[in-house]
Biopython code that builds the backbone (N, CA, C, O; Angstrom):
import numpy as np
from Bio.PDB.StructureBuilder import StructureBuilder

atoms = [
    (1, "UNK", "N", (78.111, -123.049, 199.543)),
    (1, "UNK", "CA", (79.118, -122.810, 200.550)),
    (1, "UNK", "C", (78.724, -121.573, 201.350)),
    (1, "UNK", "O", (78.121, -120.644, 200.813)),
    (2, "UNK", "N", (79.065, -121.570, 202.623)),
    (2, "UNK", "CA", (78.770, -120.450, 203.515)),
    (2, "UNK", "C", (80.052, -119.684, 203.816)),
    (2, "UNK", "O", (81.067, -120.266, 204.200)),
    (3, "UNK", "N", (79.985, -118.359, 203.632)),
    (3, "UNK", "CA", (81.122, -117.490, 203.876)),
    (3, "UNK", "C", (80.807, -116.503, 204.989)),
    (3, "UNK", "O", (79.655, -116.110, 205.178)),
    (4, "UNK", "N", (81.834, -116.107, 205.719)),
    (4, "UNK", "CA", (81.790, -114.982, 206.644)),
    (4, "UNK", "C", (82.967, -114.087, 206.273)),
    (4, "UNK", "O", (84.010, -114.563, 205.824)),
    (5, "UNK", "N", (82.784, -112.793, 206.468)),
    (5, "UNK", "CA", (83.814, -111.833, 206.099)),
    (5, "UNK", "C", (84.178, -110.999, 207.319)),
    (5, "UNK", "O", (83.311, -110.571, 208.081)),
    (6, "UNK", "N", (85.469, -110.779, 207.487)),
    (6, "UNK", "CA", (85.996, -109.912, 208.541)),
    (6, "UNK", "C", (86.690, -108.731, 207.868)),
    (6, "UNK", "O", (87.627, -108.923, 207.092)),
    (7, "UNK", "N", (86.236, -107.510, 208.162)),
    (7, "UNK", "CA", (86.795, -106.296, 207.578)),
    (7, "UNK", "C", (87.532, -105.524, 208.673)),
    (7, "UNK", "O", (86.930, -105.119, 209.667)),
    (8, "UNK", "N", (88.834, -105.324, 208.485)),
    (8, "UNK", "CA", (89.670, -104.674, 209.494)),
    (8, "UNK", "C", (90.143, -103.274, 209.112)),
    (8, "UNK", "O", (90.845, -102.636, 209.896)),
    (9, "UNK", "N", (89.782, -102.787, 207.949)),
    (9, "UNK", "CA", (90.286, -101.485, 207.478)),
    (9, "UNK", "C", (89.142, -100.523, 207.181)),
    (9, "UNK", "O", (88.041, -100.933, 206.813)),
    (10, "UNK", "N", (89.427, -99.240, 207.350)),
    (10, "UNK", "CA", (88.463, -98.167, 207.089)),
    (10, "UNK", "C", (88.151, -98.089, 205.592)),
    (10, "UNK", "O", (88.890, -98.632, 204.771)),
    (11, "UNK", "N", (87.054, -97.412, 205.244)),
    (11, "UNK", "CA", (86.672, -97.323, 203.830)),
    (11, "UNK", "C", (87.520, -96.359, 203.013)),
    (11, "UNK", "O", (87.294, -96.202, 201.813)),
    (12, "UNK", "N", (88.480, -95.720, 203.639)),
    (12, "UNK", "CA", (89.329, -94.753, 202.939)),
    (12, "UNK", "C", (90.789, -95.066, 203.259)),
    (12, "UNK", "O", (91.100, -95.553, 204.346)),
    (13, "UNK", "N", (91.667, -94.791, 202.326)),
    (13, "UNK", "CA", (93.095, -94.964, 202.577)),
    (13, "UNK", "C", (93.618, -96.380, 202.455)),
    (13, "UNK", "O", (94.814, -96.610, 202.635)),
    (14, "UNK", "N", (92.759, -97.326, 202.157)),
    (14, "UNK", "CA", (93.174, -98.726, 202.048)),
    (14, "UNK", "C", (92.174, -99.440, 201.149)),
    (14, "UNK", "O", (90.984, -99.127, 201.184)),
    (15, "UNK", "N", (92.622, -100.367, 200.367)),
    (15, "UNK", "CA", (91.767, -101.072, 199.409)),
    (15, "UNK", "C", (90.955, -102.198, 200.044)),
    (15, "UNK", "O", (90.034, -102.713, 199.410)),
    (16, "UNK", "N", (91.269, -102.592, 201.272)),
    (16, "UNK", "CA", (90.665, -103.784, 201.880)),
    (16, "UNK", "C", (89.142, -103.728, 201.954)),
    (16, "UNK", "O", (88.480, -104.718, 201.643)),
    (17, "UNK", "N", (88.575, -102.599, 202.357)),
    (17, "UNK", "CA", (87.121, -102.509, 202.497)),
    (17, "UNK", "C", (86.423, -102.646, 201.149)),
    (17, "UNK", "O", (85.398, -103.320, 201.045)),
    (18, "UNK", "N", (86.976, -102.005, 200.109)),
    (18, "UNK", "CA", (86.402, -102.139, 198.767)),
    (18, "UNK", "C", (86.512, -103.580, 198.270)),
    (18, "UNK", "O", (85.578, -104.105, 197.664)),
    (19, "UNK", "N", (87.644, -104.208, 198.527)),
    (19, "UNK", "CA", (87.827, -105.607, 198.120)),
    (19, "UNK", "C", (86.842, -106.519, 198.850)),
    (19, "UNK", "O", (86.304, -107.459, 198.264)),
    (20, "UNK", "N", (86.612, -106.237, 200.126)),
    (20, "UNK", "CA", (85.655, -107.034, 200.905)),
    (20, "UNK", "C", (84.249, -106.898, 200.341)),
    (20, "UNK", "O", (83.525, -107.888, 200.228)),
    (21, "UNK", "N", (83.857, -105.676, 199.987)),
    (21, "UNK", "CA", (82.531, -105.455, 199.410)),
    (21, "UNK", "C", (82.404, -106.171, 198.069)),
    (21, "UNK", "O", (81.378, -106.795, 197.796)),
    (22, "UNK", "N", (83.423, -106.087, 197.239)),
    (22, "UNK", "CA", (83.402, -106.780, 195.941)),
    (22, "UNK", "C", (83.310, -108.288, 196.140)),
    (22, "UNK", "O", (82.587, -108.971, 195.414)),
    (23, "UNK", "N", (84.039, -108.803, 197.118)),
    (23, "UNK", "CA", (83.996, -110.231, 197.412)),
    (23, "UNK", "C", (82.601, -110.629, 197.895)),
    (23, "UNK", "O", (82.071, -111.659, 197.478)),
    (24, "UNK", "N", (82.010, -109.824, 198.766)),
    (24, "UNK", "CA", (80.662, -110.113, 199.268)),
    (24, "UNK", "C", (79.658, -110.177, 198.121)),
    (24, "UNK", "O", (78.816, -111.074, 198.074)),
    (25, "UNK", "N", (79.750, -109.234, 197.209)),
    (25, "UNK", "CA", (78.847, -109.241, 196.048)),
    (25, "UNK", "C", (79.054, -110.494, 195.199)),
    (25, "UNK", "O", (78.088, -111.090, 194.723)),
    (26, "UNK", "N", (80.314, -110.894, 195.010)),
    (26, "UNK", "CA", (80.616, -112.088, 194.220)),
    (26, "UNK", "C", (80.075, -113.348, 194.896)),
    (26, "UNK", "O", (79.550, -114.240, 194.231)),
    (27, "UNK", "N", (80.205, -113.413, 196.207)),
    (27, "UNK", "CA", (79.671, -114.557, 196.966)),
    (27, "UNK", "C", (78.175, -114.680, 196.716)),
    (27, "UNK", "O", (77.678, -115.757, 196.386)),
    (28, "UNK", "N", (77.465, -113.573, 196.874)),
    (28, "UNK", "CA", (76.009, -113.596, 196.716)),
    (28, "UNK", "C", (75.585, -113.865, 195.277)),
    (28, "UNK", "O", (74.642, -114.620, 195.040)),
    (29, "UNK", "N", (76.267, -113.261, 194.325)),
    (29, "UNK", "CA", (75.884, -113.467, 192.923)),
    (29, "UNK", "C", (76.196, -114.879, 192.439)),
    (29, "UNK", "O", (75.637, -115.335, 191.441)),
    (30, "UNK", "N", (77.087, -115.569, 193.144)),
    (30, "UNK", "CA", (77.406, -116.958, 192.792)),
    (30, "UNK", "C", (76.480, -117.959, 193.472)),
    (30, "UNK", "O", (76.619, -119.169, 193.290)),
    (31, "UNK", "N", (75.540, -117.447, 194.254)),
    (31, "UNK", "CA", (74.568, -118.329, 194.897)),
    (31, "UNK", "C", (75.009, -118.901, 196.233)),
    (31, "UNK", "O", (74.342, -119.777, 196.782)),
    (32, "UNK", "N", (76.114, -118.421, 196.756)),
    (32, "UNK", "CA", (76.581, -118.878, 198.065)),
    (32, "UNK", "C", (75.895, -118.062, 199.160)),
    (32, "UNK", "O", (75.262, -117.041, 198.889)),
    (33, "UNK", "N", (76.033, -118.527, 200.390)),
    (33, "UNK", "CA", (75.470, -117.826, 201.540)),
    (33, "UNK", "C", (76.536, -116.946, 202.177)),
    (33, "UNK", "O", (77.702, -117.326, 202.275)),
    (34, "UNK", "N", (76.112, -115.762, 202.609)),
    (34, "UNK", "CA", (76.982, -114.867, 203.350)),
    (34, "UNK", "C", (76.420, -114.787, 204.767)),
    (34, "UNK", "O", (75.438, -114.091, 205.021)),
    (35, "UNK", "N", (77.052, -115.503, 205.673)),
    (35, "UNK", "CA", (76.570, -115.625, 207.043)),
    (35, "UNK", "C", (76.569, -114.278, 207.749)),
    (35, "UNK", "O", (75.592, -113.915, 208.403)),
    (36, "UNK", "N", (77.665, -113.539, 207.616)),
    (36, "UNK", "CA", (77.795, -112.260, 208.321)),
    (36, "UNK", "C", (79.033, -111.537, 207.808)),
    (36, "UNK", "O", (79.994, -112.159, 207.357)),
    (37, "UNK", "N", (78.988, -110.204, 207.886)),
    (37, "UNK", "CA", (80.175, -109.381, 207.684)),
    (37, "UNK", "C", (80.437, -108.703, 209.028)),
    (37, "UNK", "O", (79.575, -108.005, 209.561)),
    (38, "UNK", "N", (81.628, -108.918, 209.562)),
    (38, "UNK", "CA", (81.989, -108.360, 210.863)),
    (38, "UNK", "C", (83.059, -107.298, 210.665)),
    (38, "UNK", "O", (84.071, -107.537, 210.006)),
    (39, "UNK", "N", (82.827, -106.123, 211.243)),
    (39, "UNK", "CA", (83.731, -104.987, 211.112)),
    (39, "UNK", "C", (84.483, -104.804, 212.420)),
    (39, "UNK", "O", (83.878, -104.646, 213.481)),
    (40, "UNK", "N", (85.810, -104.828, 212.334)),
    (40, "UNK", "CA", (86.664, -104.814, 213.515)),
    (40, "UNK", "C", (87.813, -103.832, 213.281)),
    (40, "UNK", "O", (88.081, -103.456, 212.140)),
    (41, "UNK", "N", (88.483, -103.422, 214.334)),
    (41, "UNK", "CA", (89.581, -102.450, 214.259)),
    (41, "UNK", "C", (89.096, -101.218, 213.492)),
    (41, "UNK", "O", (87.985, -100.746, 213.734)),
    (42, "UNK", "N", (89.903, -100.690, 212.577)),
    (42, "UNK", "CA", (89.488, -99.513, 211.810)),
    (42, "UNK", "C", (88.337, -99.811, 210.854)),
    (42, "UNK", "O", (87.722, -98.890, 210.318)),
    (43, "UNK", "N", (88.051, -101.068, 210.642)),
    (43, "UNK", "CA", (86.936, -101.454, 209.773)),
    (43, "UNK", "C", (85.589, -100.952, 210.256)),
    (43, "UNK", "O", (84.649, -100.853, 209.467)),
    (44, "UNK", "N", (85.478, -100.630, 211.550)),
    (44, "UNK", "CA", (84.211, -100.121, 212.074)),
    (44, "UNK", "C", (83.807, -98.807, 211.408)),
    (44, "UNK", "O", (82.632, -98.441, 211.423)),
    (45, "UNK", "N", (84.777, -98.095, 210.824)),
    (45, "UNK", "CA", (84.469, -96.831, 210.145)),
    (45, "UNK", "C", (83.574, -97.035, 208.920)),
    (45, "UNK", "O", (82.964, -96.080, 208.438)),
    (46, "UNK", "N", (83.491, -98.257, 208.418)),
    (46, "UNK", "CA", (82.593, -98.550, 207.305)),
    (46, "UNK", "C", (81.134, -98.379, 207.687)),
    (46, "UNK", "O", (80.274, -98.296, 206.811)),
    (47, "UNK", "N", (80.841, -98.324, 208.978)),
    (47, "UNK", "CA", (79.470, -98.208, 209.472)),
    (47, "UNK", "C", (79.091, -96.783, 209.865)),
    (47, "UNK", "O", (77.960, -96.547, 210.290)),
    (48, "UNK", "N", (79.996, -95.846, 209.735)),
    (48, "UNK", "CA", (79.770, -94.479, 210.200)),
    (48, "UNK", "C", (78.987, -93.676, 209.162)),
    (48, "UNK", "O", (79.536, -93.292, 208.129)),
    (49, "UNK", "N", (77.722, -93.426, 209.431)),
    (49, "UNK", "CA", (76.870, -92.697, 208.476)),
    (49, "UNK", "C", (77.302, -91.247, 208.300)),
    (49, "UNK", "O", (76.844, -90.575, 207.376)),
    (50, "UNK", "N", (78.176, -90.756, 209.171)),
    (50, "UNK", "CA", (78.655, -89.378, 209.075)),
    (50, "UNK", "C", (79.813, -89.223, 208.093)),
    (50, "UNK", "O", (80.253, -88.104, 207.825)),
    (51, "UNK", "N", (80.305, -90.327, 207.558)),
    (51, "UNK", "CA", (81.394, -90.274, 206.577)),
    (51, "UNK", "C", (80.914, -89.534, 205.328)),
    (51, "UNK", "O", (79.794, -89.737, 204.859)),
    (52, "UNK", "N", (81.784, -88.677, 204.804)),
    (52, "UNK", "CA", (81.423, -87.882, 203.628)),
    (52, "UNK", "C", (82.563, -87.941, 202.620)),
    (52, "UNK", "O", (83.439, -87.075, 202.621)),
    (53, "UNK", "N", (82.557, -88.957, 201.762)),
    (53, "UNK", "CA", (83.624, -89.042, 200.759)),
    (53, "UNK", "C", (83.556, -87.881, 199.778)),
    (53, "UNK", "O", (82.490, -87.316, 199.532)),
    (54, "UNK", "N", (84.706, -87.540, 199.229)),
    (54, "UNK", "CA", (84.781, -86.449, 198.269)),
    (54, "UNK", "C", (84.100, -86.779, 196.950)),
    (54, "UNK", "O", (83.751, -87.930, 196.692)),
    (55, "UNK", "N", (83.916, -85.767, 196.123)),
    (55, "UNK", "CA", (83.314, -85.961, 194.804)),
    (55, "UNK", "C", (84.118, -86.971, 194.000)),
    (55, "UNK", "O", (85.346, -86.901, 193.948)),
    (56, "UNK", "N", (83.441, -87.880, 193.395)),
    (56, "UNK", "CA", (84.082, -88.881, 192.567)),
    (56, "UNK", "C", (84.601, -90.087, 193.331)),
    (56, "UNK", "O", (85.036, -91.063, 192.720)),
    (57, "UNK", "N", (84.561, -90.035, 194.664)),
    (57, "UNK", "CA", (85.000, -91.171, 195.466)),
    (57, "UNK", "C", (83.822, -92.105, 195.729)),
    (57, "UNK", "O", (82.677, -91.664, 195.826)),
    (58, "UNK", "N", (84.112, -93.371, 195.842)),
    (58, "UNK", "CA", (83.089, -94.360, 196.147)),
    (58, "UNK", "C", (82.615, -94.175, 197.583)),
    (58, "UNK", "O", (83.425, -93.978, 198.489)),
    (59, "UNK", "N", (81.315, -94.237, 197.787)),
    (59, "UNK", "CA", (80.747, -94.138, 199.127)),
    (59, "UNK", "C", (80.516, -95.554, 199.648)),
    (59, "UNK", "O", (79.431, -96.115, 199.497)),
    (60, "UNK", "N", (81.550, -96.119, 200.263)),
    (60, "UNK", "CA", (81.460, -97.500, 200.729)),
    (60, "UNK", "C", (80.446, -97.677, 201.847)),
    (60, "UNK", "O", (79.821, -98.733, 201.946)),
    (61, "UNK", "N", (80.270, -96.680, 202.680)),
    (61, "UNK", "CA", (79.280, -96.782, 203.757)),
    (61, "UNK", "C", (77.898, -97.007, 203.148)),
    (61, "UNK", "O", (77.171, -97.909, 203.562)),
    (62, "UNK", "N", (77.545, -96.196, 202.180)),
    (62, "UNK", "CA", (76.260, -96.343, 201.489)),
    (62, "UNK", "C", (76.172, -97.687, 200.767)),
    (62, "UNK", "O", (75.127, -98.337, 200.776)),
    (63, "UNK", "N", (77.280, -98.100, 200.140)),
    (63, "UNK", "CA", (77.274, -99.362, 199.389)),
    (63, "UNK", "C", (77.104, -100.573, 200.306)),
    (63, "UNK", "O", (76.412, -101.525, 199.945)),
    (64, "UNK", "N", (77.726, -100.550, 201.490)),
    (64, "UNK", "CA", (77.506, -101.632, 202.460)),
    (64, "UNK", "C", (76.041, -101.655, 202.905)),
    (64, "UNK", "O", (75.443, -102.724, 203.024)),
    (65, "UNK", "N", (75.466, -100.471, 203.150)),
    (65, "UNK", "CA", (74.060, -100.397, 203.564)),
    (65, "UNK", "C", (73.144, -100.987, 202.498)),
    (65, "UNK", "O", (72.194, -101.706, 202.808)),
    (66, "UNK", "N", (73.439, -100.680, 201.253)),
    (66, "UNK", "CA", (72.628, -101.231, 200.146)),
    (66, "UNK", "C", (72.767, -102.747, 200.046)),
    (66, "UNK", "O", (71.793, -103.458, 199.798)),
    (67, "UNK", "N", (73.987, -103.228, 200.242)),
    (67, "UNK", "CA", (74.202, -104.678, 200.223)),
    (67, "UNK", "C", (73.336, -105.343, 201.287)),
    (67, "UNK", "O", (72.703, -106.368, 201.035)),
    (68, "UNK", "N", (73.313, -104.750, 202.478)),
    (68, "UNK", "CA", (72.522, -105.310, 203.581)),
    (68, "UNK", "C", (71.035, -105.298, 203.251)),
    (68, "UNK", "O", (70.350, -106.304, 203.436)),
    (69, "UNK", "N", (70.536, -104.172, 202.766)),
    (69, "UNK", "CA", (69.098, -104.072, 202.506)),
    (69, "UNK", "C", (68.658, -104.909, 201.306)),
    (69, "UNK", "O", (67.574, -105.493, 201.322)),
    (70, "UNK", "N", (69.477, -104.968, 200.284)),
    (70, "UNK", "CA", (69.111, -105.712, 199.075)),
    (70, "UNK", "C", (69.228, -107.224, 199.238)),
    (70, "UNK", "O", (68.553, -107.980, 198.539)),
    (71, "UNK", "N", (70.088, -107.666, 200.161)),
    (71, "UNK", "CA", (70.385, -109.101, 200.262)),
    (71, "UNK", "C", (70.205, -109.676, 201.665)),
    (71, "UNK", "O", (70.547, -110.831, 201.920)),
    (72, "UNK", "N", (69.670, -108.865, 202.568)),
    (72, "UNK", "CA", (69.457, -109.312, 203.947)),
    (72, "UNK", "C", (70.754, -109.828, 204.580)),
    (72, "UNK", "O", (70.773, -110.887, 205.207)),
    (73, "UNK", "N", (71.822, -109.071, 204.406)),
    (73, "UNK", "CA", (73.133, -109.430, 204.952)),
    (73, "UNK", "C", (73.285, -108.827, 206.339)),
    (73, "UNK", "O", (72.942, -107.664, 206.554)),
    (74, "UNK", "N", (73.791, -109.603, 207.269)),
    (74, "UNK", "CA", (74.019, -109.174, 208.642)),
    (74, "UNK", "C", (75.362, -108.447, 208.723)),
    (74, "UNK", "O", (76.416, -109.066, 208.575)),
    (75, "UNK", "N", (75.321, -107.125, 208.959)),
    (75, "UNK", "CA", (76.520, -106.307, 209.093)),
    (75, "UNK", "C", (76.699, -105.972, 210.565)),
    (75, "UNK", "O", (75.888, -105.245, 211.138)),
    (76, "UNK", "N", (77.746, -106.491, 211.179)),
    (76, "UNK", "CA", (77.949, -106.333, 212.619)),
    (76, "UNK", "C", (79.234, -105.549, 212.882)),
    (76, "UNK", "O", (80.287, -105.835, 212.311)),
    (77, "UNK", "N", (79.117, -104.550, 213.766)),
    (77, "UNK", "CA", (80.234, -103.701, 214.162)),
    (77, "UNK", "C", (80.649, -104.091, 215.572)),
    (77, "UNK", "O", (79.804, -104.196, 216.461)),
    (78, "UNK", "N", (81.934, -104.305, 215.781)),
    (78, "UNK", "CA", (82.448, -104.625, 217.109)),
    (78, "UNK", "C", (82.242, -103.424, 218.037)),
    (78, "UNK", "O", (82.684, -102.316, 217.732)),
    (79, "UNK", "N", (81.578, -103.647, 219.156)),
    (79, "UNK", "CA", (81.269, -102.555, 220.073)),
    (79, "UNK", "C", (82.524, -101.913, 220.649)),
    (79, "UNK", "O", (82.612, -100.687, 220.710)),
    (80, "UNK", "N", (83.491, -102.712, 221.072)),
    (80, "UNK", "CA", (84.705, -102.156, 221.685)),
    (80, "UNK", "C", (85.503, -101.331, 220.674)),
    (80, "UNK", "O", (85.942, -100.224, 220.987)),
    (81, "UNK", "N", (85.691, -101.858, 219.478)),
    (81, "UNK", "CA", (86.424, -101.133, 218.441)),
    (81, "UNK", "C", (85.649, -99.885, 218.013)),
    (81, "UNK", "O", (86.246, -98.844, 217.737)),
    (82, "UNK", "N", (84.332, -99.991, 217.959)),
    (82, "UNK", "CA", (83.514, -98.847, 217.581)),
    (82, "UNK", "C", (83.585, -97.719, 218.593)),
    (82, "UNK", "O", (83.735, -96.555, 218.223)),
    (83, "UNK", "N", (83.479, -98.061, 219.867)),
    (83, "UNK", "CA", (83.544, -97.033, 220.901)),
    (83, "UNK", "C", (84.881, -96.311, 220.882)),
    (83, "UNK", "O", (84.929, -95.095, 221.069)),
    (84, "UNK", "N", (85.970, -97.044, 220.658)),
    (84, "UNK", "CA", (87.290, -96.420, 220.584)),
    (84, "UNK", "C", (87.402, -95.429, 219.439)),
    (84, "UNK", "O", (88.200, -94.493, 219.490)),
    (85, "UNK", "N", (86.592, -95.639, 218.399)),
    (85, "UNK", "CA", (86.703, -94.812, 217.194)),
    (85, "UNK", "C", (85.490, -93.912, 216.981)),
    (85, "UNK", "O", (85.325, -93.338, 215.904)),
    (86, "UNK", "N", (84.652, -93.788, 217.983)),
    (86, "UNK", "CA", (83.506, -92.887, 217.897)),
    (86, "UNK", "C", (82.330, -93.406, 217.105)),
    (86, "UNK", "O", (81.444, -92.630, 216.745)),
    (87, "UNK", "N", (82.294, -94.688, 216.824)),
    (87, "UNK", "CA", (81.164, -95.281, 216.100)),
    (87, "UNK", "C", (80.211, -95.857, 217.146)),
    (87, "UNK", "O", (80.531, -96.814, 217.849)),
    (88, "UNK", "N", (79.033, -95.243, 217.223)),
    (88, "UNK", "CA", (78.020, -95.614, 218.207)),
    (88, "UNK", "C", (76.678, -95.796, 217.511)),
    (88, "UNK", "O", (76.543, -95.509, 216.322)),
    (89, "UNK", "N", (75.698, -96.271, 218.249)),
    (89, "UNK", "CA", (74.357, -96.457, 217.680)),
    (89, "UNK", "C", (73.843, -95.195, 217.002)),
    (89, "UNK", "O", (73.195, -95.269, 215.959)),
    (90, "UNK", "N", (74.129, -94.038, 217.591)),
    (90, "UNK", "CA", (73.606, -92.773, 217.082)),
    (90, "UNK", "C", (74.112, -92.428, 215.685)),
    (90, "UNK", "O", (73.437, -91.707, 214.950)),
    (91, "UNK", "N", (75.278, -92.925, 215.308)),
    (91, "UNK", "CA", (75.794, -92.580, 213.978)),
    (91, "UNK", "C", (76.026, -93.803, 213.093)),
    (91, "UNK", "O", (76.842, -93.769, 212.172)),
    (92, "UNK", "N", (75.302, -94.879, 213.382)),
    (92, "UNK", "CA", (75.386, -96.065, 212.516)),
    (92, "UNK", "C", (74.611, -95.841, 211.221)),
    (92, "UNK", "O", (73.509, -95.292, 211.230)),
    (93, "UNK", "N", (75.192, -96.266, 210.129)),
    (93, "UNK", "CA", (74.494, -96.234, 208.848)),
    (93, "UNK", "C", (73.419, -97.321, 208.846)),
    (93, "UNK", "O", (73.525, -98.289, 209.599)),
    (94, "UNK", "N", (72.386, -97.178, 208.011)),
    (94, "UNK", "CA", (71.341, -98.207, 207.929)),
    (94, "UNK", "C", (71.929, -99.576, 207.582)),
    (94, "UNK", "O", (72.854, -99.691, 206.777)),
    (95, "UNK", "N", (71.374, -100.594, 208.205)),
    (95, "UNK", "CA", (71.788, -101.964, 207.912)),
    (95, "UNK", "C", (72.860, -102.510, 208.832)),
    (95, "UNK", "O", (73.098, -103.718, 208.853)),
    (96, "UNK", "N", (73.511, -101.645, 209.593)),
    (96, "UNK", "CA", (74.554, -102.067, 210.527)),
    (96, "UNK", "C", (73.965, -102.219, 211.924)),
    (96, "UNK", "O", (72.977, -101.571, 212.271)),
    (97, "UNK", "N", (74.585, -103.082, 212.713)),
    (97, "UNK", "CA", (74.233, -103.194, 214.128)),
    (97, "UNK", "C", (75.507, -103.384, 214.934)),
    (97, "UNK", "O", (76.513, -103.871, 214.418)),
    (98, "UNK", "N", (75.457, -103.000, 216.191)),
    (98, "UNK", "CA", (76.609, -103.129, 217.073)),
    (98, "UNK", "C", (76.425, -104.361, 217.943)),
    (98, "UNK", "O", (75.335, -104.620, 218.452)),
    (99, "UNK", "N", (77.496, -105.111, 218.106)),
    (99, "UNK", "CA", (77.474, -106.281, 218.978)),
    (99, "UNK", "C", (78.905, -106.600, 219.400)),
    (99, "UNK", "O", (79.837, -105.860, 219.082)),
    (100, "UNK", "N", (79.065, -107.690, 220.106)),
    (100, "UNK", "CA", (80.374, -108.056, 220.617)),
    (100, "UNK", "C", (81.155, -108.963, 219.687)),
    (100, "UNK", "O", (80.663, -109.414, 218.652)),
    (101, "UNK", "N", (82.376, -109.210, 220.088)),
    (101, "UNK", "CA", (83.294, -110.045, 219.319)),
    (101, "UNK", "C", (82.780, -111.481, 219.188)),
    (101, "UNK", "O", (83.178, -112.204, 218.274)),
    (102, "UNK", "N", (81.913, -111.884, 220.084)),
    (102, "UNK", "CA", (81.311, -113.217, 219.994)),
    (102, "UNK", "C", (80.573, -113.441, 218.686)),
    (102, "UNK", "O", (80.466, -114.577, 218.223)),
    (103, "UNK", "N", (80.057, -112.362, 218.076)),
    (103, "UNK", "CA", (79.366, -112.481, 216.785)),
    (103, "UNK", "C", (80.331, -112.876, 215.672)),
    (103, "UNK", "O", (79.952, -113.570, 214.729)),
    (104, "UNK", "N", (81.578, -112.429, 215.789)),
    (104, "UNK", "CA", (82.583, -112.824, 214.799)),
    (104, "UNK", "C", (82.917, -114.298, 214.978)),
    (104, "UNK", "O", (83.036, -115.035, 213.999)),
    (105, "UNK", "N", (83.068, -114.728, 216.224)),
    (105, "UNK", "CA", (83.365, -116.135, 216.503)),
    (105, "UNK", "C", (82.218, -117.015, 216.014)),
    (105, "UNK", "O", (82.450, -118.057, 215.401)),
    (106, "UNK", "N", (80.991, -116.597, 216.282)),
    (106, "UNK", "CA", (79.830, -117.353, 215.825)),
    (106, "UNK", "C", (79.801, -117.457, 214.300)),
    (106, "UNK", "O", (79.515, -118.524, 213.757)),
    (107, "UNK", "N", (80.094, -116.363, 213.615)),
    (107, "UNK", "CA", (80.115, -116.374, 212.149)),
    (107, "UNK", "C", (81.160, -117.360, 211.634)),
    (107, "UNK", "O", (80.916, -118.085, 210.669)),
    (108, "UNK", "N", (82.324, -117.384, 212.283)),
    (108, "UNK", "CA", (83.388, -118.308, 211.871)),
    (108, "UNK", "C", (82.961, -119.760, 212.064)),
    (108, "UNK", "O", (83.323, -120.628, 211.270)),
    (109, "UNK", "N", (82.199, -120.019, 213.106)),
    (109, "UNK", "CA", (81.717, -121.382, 213.372)),
    (109, "UNK", "C", (80.649, -121.783, 212.358)),
    (109, "UNK", "O", (80.641, -122.916, 211.877)),
    (110, "UNK", "N", (79.751, -120.858, 212.034)),
    (110, "UNK", "CA", (78.651, -121.152, 211.121)),
    (110, "UNK", "C", (79.088, -121.252, 209.659)),
    (110, "UNK", "O", (78.460, -121.952, 208.864)),
    (111, "UNK", "N", (80.147, -120.563, 209.318)),
    (111, "UNK", "CA", (80.595, -120.511, 207.918)),
    (111, "UNK", "C", (81.573, -121.633, 207.601)),
    (111, "UNK", "O", (82.240, -122.178, 208.480)),
    (112, "UNK", "N", (81.632, -121.955, 206.321)),
    (112, "UNK", "CA", (82.652, -122.893, 205.845)),
    (112, "UNK", "C", (83.992, -122.195, 205.699)),
    (112, "UNK", "O", (85.044, -122.815, 205.855)),
    (113, "UNK", "N", (83.952, -120.887, 205.395)),
    (113, "UNK", "CA", (85.162, -120.100, 205.195)),
    (113, "UNK", "C", (85.001, -118.726, 205.826)),
    (113, "UNK", "O", (83.976, -118.068, 205.651)),
    (114, "UNK", "N", (86.024, -118.298, 206.562)),
    (114, "UNK", "CA", (86.093, -116.920, 207.059)),
    (114, "UNK", "C", (87.185, -116.234, 206.259)),
    (114, "UNK", "O", (88.340, -116.661, 206.278)),
    (115, "UNK", "N", (86.819, -115.169, 205.554)),
    (115, "UNK", "CA", (87.762, -114.447, 204.706)),
    (115, "UNK", "C", (88.013, -113.082, 205.344)),
    (115, "UNK", "O", (87.079, -112.329, 205.619)),
    (116, "UNK", "N", (89.288, -112.779, 205.573)),
    (116, "UNK", "CA", (89.683, -111.554, 206.259)),
    (116, "UNK", "C", (90.272, -110.560, 205.268)),
    (116, "UNK", "O", (91.068, -110.922, 204.402)),
    (117, "UNK", "N", (89.861, -109.288, 205.412)),
    (117, "UNK", "CA", (90.367, -108.214, 204.562)),
    (117, "UNK", "C", (91.026, -107.171, 205.443)),
    (117, "UNK", "O", (90.379, -106.610, 206.327)),
    (118, "UNK", "N", (92.291, -106.906, 205.217)),
    (118, "UNK", "CA", (93.030, -105.925, 205.984)),
    (118, "UNK", "C", (93.748, -106.553, 207.167)),
    (118, "UNK", "O", (93.426, -107.655, 207.613)),
    (119, "UNK", "N", (94.749, -105.799, 207.665)),
    (119, "UNK", "CA", (95.609, -106.285, 208.734)),
    (119, "UNK", "C", (94.977, -106.306, 210.022)),
    (119, "UNK", "O", (95.600, -106.698, 211.009)),
]
sb = StructureBuilder()
sb.init_structure("model")
sb.init_model(0)
sb.init_chain("A")
sb.init_seg("    ")
for serial, (resi, resn, name, xyz) in enumerate(atoms, 1):
    if name == "N":
        sb.init_residue(resn, " ", resi, " ")
    sb.init_atom(name, np.array(xyz, "f"), 0.0, 1.0, " ", f" {name:<3s}", serial, name[0])
structure = sb.get_structure()
């Protein structure tokens, strides 16, 4: 089965981003395909390499980057949402790329299931 994931929440203050990452790992470990992870609204903060979580906190930005590099996962940040929140090419974490909302639509078309995390 082919999955696409939409992440709408930042890596801090809400469980959605962590749940999305856990779901992505489960998809891959079960042998399914992960077409794309699209970051929208506050979810674009998951791509900000300047994020500095406190001691003992999970570094979701780093964990998403590792998921991308270890599994060749396409991590796409919405350009409009990113610009509104200061996420630009210059501060993207490794493994992320910026593109338009059309990439989310394409992922939904290519996947059997689009799973959304966060409001």
